N, C-alpha and C positions, 0 to 999 in steps of 0.2 A: 595679708592680712582683712584688705578690705571685702574678697570673695568670704574667708571662712567668717566675721563677721557676721554676712547670712543664715549663716547655720543652726539652728539648735543648740549644739554645743556652746555656741561661744557666751550665750546669757550666764554659763559657770564661771565666768571671769571678767574680772573690771578692767579693762585695760588700761593705759597711759600712754599717750602716744608724745613723743617726742618729737616734733617736728624741726627741718634747717630750712634757712632761702628756699635751698632743690626743691624742700617736697612739700611747700608749705599751701600750695592748690591742694592736696589732701584732706586738709584742714575741715572744707565743707562735708566731705563724705564722710571721714570719721566721728564728725558733729552729731551725726545724722541718726547714730546708735545711742541709744541709753544706759551704754558699759562702757564706756569709752571716755576719758578725757585730752582733749588733747592741749601740748605746752610747747614751748617756741622753744628755742634752743637757749638753755641752761647754760652761763658764761660767772658764776658762781658755784664754790663747789658744795660749800653748804647748802642752797636747796638742792642739787644733784644727791646730798648725801640725805636730805628730808626724806628724797623719793624712794632713791634707795632703800630705807629704812623699814620701809615699810610693804617694800616688793619681794614677793615669791619668786617671781618668773621670770626673764626678762628675755624676748627675744630683739636679740643681738647683733653686730655685724662681727668681722673679727680682729678689733681693735686691742690692741697690747694693752694699752690703756683702759680701757675701759672694759676689758675684761679681766681686767687685776681688783678695778674697784669693785667689780661686780660679785670679783667672790672674795673681795673682801667685808662684803656684808651676806654672806650666805648666798648669794642670791641661785638659783637652778637658773639655769641659761641655757637657752636654745641658739646655735653659732648658725646664722648665715650668711658666710662669708663673700664683700664683696668677690665677683669673680675674678674684675680688671683692674686687679695692683697691683704693681712691681715686683716682680717672684713670687705671686702670690701667698705672701705674707700673712693674708686675713685665713688664709686653709691652712697654712699651720700652727696656724695660732689655734685656732678654733682643733686640730688635732689636738696637739698637747692639751686641753684644757678637758675634750672629750677622753683622749688615753688618761691621765692623771687624776681631773678628777669626777670625770664619771656626765658631763656635762652631755648636751647632746649636740651634733653636726649635722646640719644642711646643706647640701648643694643647690646653687640657685639656678633651676634649672626644670624643666616643664612639669618635673613631676613635686615641684615644695610644695603647692595646694597641699598634696595626698601628706606629704613628708610633715606637713607643719599640724594638719590632723592631728596624724597620731602622735607627734610629739607632742602635745599640749595634752592631749588624751593620757598619755603617760604621767603629767604632772598634775593630772587633776586632782584638786584633795589635798594636794603636801603642802604643806608650810616652812621653811627653811626655819632653821632652828636658834638661830642671832639675830637682832634687828641694830648691833652697834658693830663698829669693825675691828675685824680684829687686830686687837694692837701690835702683835708682833707682825703680825703683816704692812704695818703702819711704819714700821720702825726705820726704813732702810728701802721706802718705796722704789728706787729704780732700781737697786739691786738687786729688791724680790722680783720685779716683772722680769729683769731682765737675764736669772735664774728662773722664773718658768716658762720662758722660750727655749731655754736650751733642755737637748737630749737626753732622757733617762738613764 
């Protein structure tokens, strides 16, 4: 993402980057860009829901919970699974969301930069359709999350 921010097409977006203790060193580099806001890891669901409410596109890893939350808010997802997870579960989660909901899946490899540029270009100008969570999806969250991961 840092390299993409140096390109002219990056100015079409405003990025909110959620940092965690393992990547807080990137804060200074992200904050050099006027179209980037950094936040520290969010522990309260209400805070995350407020961010999701105004998010159209999310570049995310493949955690089942994160994908389900973002789907709940109608967010377009560019999924870049962590390649070193047990059983490669993030990739399988990403495949499910790609095949079922049309989200974009990018493998983390040497071509991730160009793939990210292409994916963001695909979503340029697109807005999500809802700003509040899909209540039917929230009624039984764990059941819904697990159901979303089952093969079609």
